[in-house]
N, C-alpha and C positions, 0 to 999 in steps of 0.2 A: 739361350740366355747368356752365355759367356761372350758370344759375338757381340751382343748389344752392349753388354757392360765394358767389354775392352775397346769397341769403337767410342762409346761415350767418354771413356777416360782419355783417350788419345786425342779426340777433338777437342774436348774440354781442355786439357793441358795445352795444346797447341795454341789454342784461342787465348787462354788466360796469359801464358807465357808472353806471346807476342803483345798482348794489351798492356801487360804490366811493363815491358820494354818502351812501348810508345808513351805511356804516362810517366815515365821516369827519365827519359832523354832530357837534358838540360833542365832539371827541375829545379834548380836553386837551392835554398834553404828549406823549402818545404818537402815533405816526402813525395808527393806526386805534383805533376802540373794540372792545373784546373782546366777543364773543356774550353774555357774562354781564352786560354793562353796558349793552346796547342797551335804548332804551325798547321797550315792548311793540309800539308802532305801527311802529317800525324794524324790528323782528324780524319782524311780519308782512308787512312790504315785502319783507324777504331771501327769507321762504318764497315769497311770491307771485310774486317775480321768479324764482326757481329753478323754480316750477311752470310760470310762462309759458315759460321758456326750453325746459323739457323738452317742452312741448305744441308750440311752434313747431318744434323739431327734429324731433318726431314726424310733423307734418305735412309738413315739408321731406323727410324719409326716405321718407314713404308716397308723395310726388308726384315723387321724383327717383331712387329706388333703381335705376332701370335704368342709370344712369351709373356705377354702382359695380361692383366684382367680386364683390359679395355677391349672393346669390340673391335673387330678387323674393318674399320671404315674409315675414310679419309678425314672425316672430323674427329675420330679419336685419335688418329696419327698427329694431327695438328695439335691437339690437346697435348699429347704427349711431348711435342716439341716445346709448347709454351711453358708447361709445368716443370720440365727437366732444365730449360734454359733459365727461367725466372728463379727457380729455387736454387740451382746450381750457382748463379751470380750472387744470390743473396749469401749462401755459404761461402763463396768465395771472397765477397766483400767483408764477411765476418773474419775469415782467416787473414785477411789483408790488414785488417784493423789490429788484430793480434799481433802480427809481425811487426807493424809500425810501433805499437805500443810496447812490445818486447824489445825494441831497438835492434832488430836483426840487421844485418848489413844488408846492402843493395844487392850484394852478389848472391847471398843466402836466399834473399826474397825472390829474385829471378829464377835461381835454381828450383826453389820450392814451387814457384808459379809453373814452370815447364814440366816437372815431375809429378807434383801433386795437384796441380791446379784442376785436373779433372775429377778429383775425388768428391767434392761437393755434387757435381752433376751425377756421378755414379751413385751416390746414396740417394739421391731423388729417383733416379731411374730404377734403383733396387726396390724402392718403395711401391712402384707400379708394376713389378713382376707379379706373376701368378704364385710364385713359391712364398709361402707363408715363413719359412725359415729365412729367405732372402730379405722378406720384409722386416722381420724381427732383429736380424743382423744389422741391417741399415739403420734401424731405430736405435739400438743400442750404440752403435758406433757413432752416430749423429750425436747422441747424447754425451758421449764421453769427450768427443771433440768440443762441444759447446761448453762443456765444464771446463776442460784444459784451456780454450780461449778465454774463458771468464777470468781463470787464475792468472793467465798471463797480461790480461788487461787489468789486474789489480782489482778484481770483483766489480768493475763498472763497465761491461761491455756496451751498454747503451750510449755512454758518453764517448768511448773511443770510436764507436761506429759512427755517430753524429759527427765527430771530428774529422773522420775520414770523407765522410759526404761532403763537408764544408770545403775541405781541401779539393776535392774533386771538381764540385761545382761552383767554386769561389764563391763571390760575391752575388752569383746570380741564385743562390740557394736562400730561401726565405723559410724560416721555421716558425710555426705558428705558436 
């Protein structure tokens, strides 16, 4: 269990820290560069980091699936990767919106991304563990972090998260 969670933390933090750097290089007045303004080399870096994260999570799932409540099958391993990656990025996006709204310095944001960027991924992975204690702990910590983020975002996390998506996707984002 510890091997899966530590591995998830390390992979998630390395990937999100590097992604944070790629999206904040030469960002101008906005908090992040939008995807359509990233230089080709940075865009390739983003794609490479996403591929590396999925590959590393695949190896983690393959080697540690027995500690989850999922069956020990390839399909279950793929499901673990998708759920942990998607949920982790959702949590990381929420945290990013909170740090931008809270006007954290870029240095503080990058340090947080590299040190704590794996936490959302770990919380999702902990929800998939066999241990009910780990499940409950992950739920409680997630709830506390969501509330803390909402306080930092002046009680309007939906607006702050939508604004971050607008910055990230630029004029290519259409909100219905």
